[in-house]
C-alpha positions in Angstrom: -45.6 27.0 -43.6 -43.4 24.5 -41.6 -41.0 27.3 -40.9 -43.8 29.5 -39.6 -45.0 26.7 -37.3 -41.4 26.2 -35.9 -41.1 29.9 -35.2 -44.5 30.0 -33.5 -43.4 27.0 -31.3 -40.3 28.8 -30.2 -42.4 31.9 -29.4 -44.9 30.0 -27.4 -42.3 27.9 -25.5 -39.3 30.3 -25.0 -37.6 27.8 -22.7 -38.1 24.7 -24.8 -35.2 22.8 -26.2 -35.1 24.7 -29.4 -34.7 28.1 -27.7 -32.4 27.3 -24.8 -29.0 28.9 -25.0 -25.8 27.3 -23.7 -26.0 29.6 -20.7 -29.5 28.6 -19.9 -28.7 24.9 -20.2 -25.6 25.4 -18.0 -27.7 27.1 -15.3 -30.1 24.2 -15.4 -27.2 21.7 -15.3 -25.8 23.3 -12.2 -28.9 22.7 -10.2 -29.5 19.1 -11.5 -29.0 16.7 -8.5 -28.6 13.5 -10.7 -25.1 13.3 -12.1 -26.3 11.2 -15.1 -28.9 13.8 -16.0 -26.3 16.5 -15.4 -23.8 15.0 -17.8 -26.5 14.8 -20.5 -27.3 18.5 -20.0 -23.6 19.4 -20.0 -23.0 17.4 -23.2 -25.5 19.8 -24.9 -23.9 22.8 -23.3 -20.5 21.8 -24.7 -22.0 21.1 -28.1 -23.3 24.6 -28.2 -20.3 26.3 -26.5 -17.2 24.1 -26.8 -14.9 26.7 -25.1 -17.0 27.1 -22.0 -14.5 26.0 -19.3 -17.0 25.7 -16.5 -19.1 23.2 -18.5 -16.2 20.8 -18.7 -15.4 21.4 -15.0 -18.9 20.6 -13.9 -19.0 17.6 -16.1 -15.7 16.5 -14.6 -17.2 16.8 -11.2 -20.2 14.7 -12.3 -18.0 12.0 -13.8 -15.9 12.0 -10.6 -19.0 11.5 -8.4 -19.8 8.4 -10.5 -16.3 7.0 -10.2 -15.5 7.6 -13.9 -12.1 9.0 -13.1 -10.5 9.0 -16.5 -13.4 10.9 -18.1 -13.2 13.4 -15.2 -9.5 13.9 -15.6 -10.0 14.4 -19.4 -12.6 17.1 -18.7 -10.4 18.8 -16.1 -7.6 18.8 -18.7 -10.0 20.7 -21.0 -10.6 23.3 -18.4 -6.8 23.7 -17.8 -6.2 24.2 -21.5 -9.0 26.8 -21.6 -8.0 28.5 -18.3 -4.3 27.8 -17.7 -3.9 30.5 -15.1 -6.7 29.3 -12.8 -5.2 27.3 -9.9 -8.5 25.5 -9.1 -8.5 23.7 -12.4 -5.2 22.1 -11.5 -6.5 21.3 -8.0 -9.6 19.6 -9.4 -7.5 17.4 -11.7 -5.1 16.6 -8.8 -7.9 15.3 -6.7 -9.1 12.9 -9.3 -5.5 11.8 -10.0 -5.3 11.0 -6.3 -8.5 9.0 -6.6 -6.8 7.1 -9.4 -3.6 6.5 -7.4 -1.6 8.7 -9.7 -0.1 10.6 -6.9 3.0 11.9 -8.7 0.9 13.6 -11.3 -1.3 15.0 -8.4 1.8 16.5 -6.8 2.7 18.2 -10.1 -0.7 19.7 -10.5 -0.8 20.9 -6.8 2.6 22.4 -7.1 1.4 24.4 -10.1 -1.8 25.4 -8.2 0.2 26.5 -5.2 2.5 28.7 -7.4 -0.6 30.4 -8.9 -2.3 31.0 -5.5 0.2 30.3 -2.7 -2.2 31.6 0.0 -4.8 28.8 -0.5 -4.1 26.3 2.3 -6.0 23.3 0.9 -3.4 23.0 -1.9 -0.8 22.1 0.7 -3.1 19.7 2.5 -3.8 17.8 -0.7 -0.2 17.7 -1.7 0.8 16.5 1.8 -1.5 13.6 1.3 -0.2 12.8 -2.2 3.4 12.9 -1.0 2.5 10.7 2.0 1.0 8.1 -0.5 4.3 8.3 -2.4 6.3 7.6 0.8 7.8 11.1 0.5 7.4 11.8 4.2 9.7 14.8 4.6 7.8 16.6 1.8 4.5 15.6 3.3 5.4 16.9 6.7 6.5 20.2 5.2 3.2 20.6 3.5 1.2 19.7 6.5 3.1 22.5 8.4 2.3 25.0 5.5 -1.4 24.0 5.7 -1.5 24.5 9.5 0.6 27.6 9.8 0.0 28.8 13.4 -3.5 27.2 13.7 -4.3 24.7 16.3 -4.4 21.2 15.0 -7.5 19.1 15.3 -7.6 15.6 16.7 -8.5 14.2 13.3 -5.7 15.9 11.6 -3.2 15.0 14.3 -4.2 11.3 13.8 -3.9 11.7 10.1 -0.3 13.0 10.3 0.8 10.6 13.0 1.5 7.7 10.5 3.8 10.0 8.5 5.9 10.7 11.5 5.9 7.0 12.5 7.0 5.8 9.0 9.8 8.4 9.0 11.0 7.1 12.4 10.2 10.4 14.1 8.6 8.8 17.1 8.7 11.8 19.5 6.8 13.9 17.0 4.3 11.0 16.5 3.8 10.7 20.3 3.2 14.5 20.5 0.4 14.2 17.9 -1.1 11.2 19.6 -1.2 13.1 22.9 -3.0 15.9 21.2 -5.6 13.6 19.8 -6.1 11.8 23.1 -6.3 15.2 25.0 -9.1 16.1 22.6 -11.1 12.9 23.4 -9.9 10.4 20.8 -10.0 6.9 22.1 -10.6 4.8 19.0 -8.8 1.9 17.5 -6.6 4.1 15.3 -5.2 6.0 18.3 -4.2 2.8 20.0 -2.9 1.1 16.9 -0.5 4.0 16.1 0.4 4.2 19.8 1.5 0.6 19.4 3.5 1.4 16.3 5.3 4.1 18.3 6.1 1.7 21.1 7.2 -0.9 18.5 9.6 1.6 16.9 11.0 2.4 20.4 11.6 -1.3 21.1 8.9 -1.3 23.9 7.4 -4.6 22.8 5.2 -5.2 25.9 3.7 -1.7 25.7 3.2 -2.2 22.0 1.2 -5.5 22.5 -0.9 -3.7 25.1 -1.7 -0.9 22.7 -2.5 -3.3 19.8 -4.8 -5.2 22.2 -6.7 -2.0 23.0 -7.1 -1.4 19.2 -8.7 -4.8 18.6 -10.8 -4.5 21.7 -12.3 -1.3 20.1 -12.5 -2.9 16.6 -12.2 -6.7 16.4 -11.8 -6.5 12.6 -8.8 -4.2 12.7 -6.5 -6.3 10.5 -3.3 -4.3 10.9 -3.5 -4.4 14.7 -3.6 -8.2 14.5 -0.7 -8.2 12.1 1.6 -6.0 14.2 0.6 -7.8 17.4 1.4 -11.1 15.8 4.8 -9.8 14.8 5.4 -8.6 18.3 4.4 -11.9 19.8 6.8 -13.7 17.4 9.6 -11.4 18.5 8.8 -12.3 22.1 8.8 -16.0 21.1 5.2 -16.3 22.2 4.5 -18.5 19.2 1.0 -19.7 20.1 -0.2 -16.1 20.6 1.4 -15.1 17.3 -0.3 -18.1 15.6 -3.7 -17.1 17.0 -3.3 -13.6 15.7 -2.2 -14.7 12.2 -5.2 -17.1 12.1 -7.5 -14.2 13.0 -5.8 -12.0 10.4 -6.3 -14.8 7.7 -9.9 -15.0 8.7 -10.3 -11.3 8.0 -8.1 -11.1 5.0 -7.0 -14.4 3.4 -3.9 -13.0 1.6 -0.8 -14.9 0.5 1.6 -12.9 2.6 -0.4 -13.7 5.8 -0.4 -17.5 5.1 3.4 -17.2 4.4 3.9 -15.4 7.7 1.9 -17.9 9.7 3.9 -20.6 8.0 7.1 -19.1 9.5 5.5 -19.2 13.0 4.7 -22.9 12.5 8.4 -23.4 11.5 9.5 -21.8 14.8 7.2 -24.2 16.6 8.8 -27.2 14.6 5.4 -27.9 12.9 6.8 -28.2 9.4 3.9 -30.1 7.9 1.5 -27.2 8.9 4.1 -24.7 7.7 4.2 -26.4 4.3 0.4 -26.3 4.1 0.4 -22.6 4.7 3.1 -22.0 2.1 1.0 -24.1 -0.3 -2.0 -21.9 0.3 0.2 -18.8 -0.3 1.4 -20.3 -3.6 -2.2 -20.9 -4.7 -3.1 -17.3 -4.0 0.1 -15.9 -5.6 1.8 -18.5 -7.8 4.4 -16.1 -9.2 5.8 -15.2 -5.7 9.2 -16.8 -5.1 9.3 -16.6 -1.3 6.7 -19.2 -0.4 8.3 -21.7 -2.8 11.6 -21.2 -1.0 10.0 -21.5 2.4 8.0 -24.6 1.4 11.2 -26.1 0.0 12.9 -25.5 3.4 9.9 -27.1 5.3 10.1 -30.1 3.0 13.7 -30.5 3.8 12.8 -31.0 7.4 10.2 -33.5 6.3 12.9 -35.3 4.2 10.9 -34.8 1.1 14.0 -34.2 -1.0 12.5 -34.3 -4.4 9.7 -31.9 -3.4 12.2 -29.6 -1.7 14.5 -29.5 -4.8 11.5 -28.8 -7.1 10.3 -25.9 -4.9 13.7 -24.4 -4.5 14.4 -24.5 -8.2 11.0 -22.9 -8.8 11.9 -20.1 -6.4 15.2 -19.5 -8.3 13.4 -19.5 -11.6 10.9 -16.8 -10.3 13.6 -14.7 -8.6 17.2 -15.5 -9.5 18.6 -12.7 -7.5 17.8 -14.1 -4.0 20.7 -16.0 -2.4 18.8 -18.0 0.2 17.2 -20.6 -2.2 20.7 -21.4 -3.5 21.9 -22.1 0.1 18.9 -24.2 0.8 19.3 -26.1 -2.5 23.0 -26.7 -1.6 21.7 -28.2 1.7 19.3 -30.5 -0.3 22.2 -31.9 -2.4 24.3 -32.5 0.7 21.7 -34.0 3.0 20.0 -36.2 0.4 23.0 -37.4 -1.7 26.2 -36.1 0.0 26.7 -34.4 -3.4 29.6 -32.2 -2.6 30.0 -30.8 -6.1 26.4 -29.5 -6.5 26.4 -28.3 -2.8 29.5 -26.2 -3.5 28.2 -24.8 -6.8 25.0 -23.6 -5.1 26.8 -22.1 -2.2 29.1 -20.3 -4.6 26.1 -18.9 -6.5 24.6 -17.6 -3.2 27.9 -15.9 -2.3 28.0 -14.3 -5.7 24.5 -12.9 -4.9 25.9 -11.3 -1.8 24.9 -13.9 0.8 26.7 -12.6 3.9 25.4 -14.5 6.9 28.3 -17.0 6.6 28.4 -17.8 10.3 24.8 -19.2 10.0 26.3 -22.1 7.9 28.2 -23.3 11.0 25.4 -22.8 13.5 23.1 -25.8 13.8 20.3 -23.6 15.2 20.4 -21.7 11.8 21.6 -23.2 8.5 24.5 -25.3 10.0 22.3 -28.5 10.3 22.1 -28.7 6.5 25.9 -28.8 6.1 26.9 -31.0 9.1 30.1 -32.7 8.3 30.7 -30.6 5.1 31.1 -27.4 7.0 34.1 -28.8 9.0 36.1 -29.4 5.8 38.9 -27.1 4.5 37.2 -27.1 1.1 34.0 -25.6 2.5 35.8 -23.0 4.5 38.0 -22.1 1.5 34.9 -21.6 -0.6 33.3 -19.3 1.9 36.4 -17.2 2.7 38.0 -17.1 -0.7 
């Protein structure tokens, strides 16, 4: 009797759960706008038809739309195993690998896709972007050219490719692309920022500052424009302007590296207490980074805080024993605070063994020479340096 009722149910409701085939469920899933509901439907499809490649592919798309990248990649891998000659399966997985920052794996998949269907342009565009993320600029440029062929480049794509040329020091090509974008009406912060980068690369510092200024005028939260303009001001020895830009940058993005760089500007201005405070903030944000310990130790030397300087420099060496500069600075601490020739020599020798090469700075009082005043005039010091 119960069997009879079940059969009658299926006859009366042919599209009910009990009667839906994998194909019918899949057709329903394809039109489902909610990815969560779509995944539930596709789970049922896969349970009924575990070798249906498209079901895995659509579920991978749904997972990707939800930011569940690992599950998406796993589903695309299923589709590749089921359809290894279909280039678009590799393409889909490559895109999710790029979402995950796994660009080397993306390049591998895109190379496979391009071999299977070399006429499909988007494979080259995606691979160009993955190679650019890997800092493989020549490979990226070659792929952008394959993508474009003889087609006219758009302003957006010209602006996308410009950084690749800038980072590979091909400034004339970068300028050509910027001109294309400007001719097509682009006048946004990105255009002016990359124009500034071109000018900086060509050593045109004044023009670079002007371009970075246009970038921040169009977008006053453009952190990279403040960063590069601050660096340009520092190169021009306009330290108050550099300080203002680093302060704005820290307001936007309070990162350890920016506190460290602002500390260096304070140093140039002779404001060592403020420099030490910035280095302390950098250390709070990144306590395993050796550089601000070295820099704070150097600032403390100027403040005659010898114990604090020694402690910071020893910490810098502990965190990174391959950098020669903390050894030089520690040698200076021993000489300035105690006239301890033995420990000064030992640390200079360690720096030399780590390829410290700016020997002349140890005689120049505007550089490191002030730390070794008196000692650097002795024959023993010179013998150590030039042995």
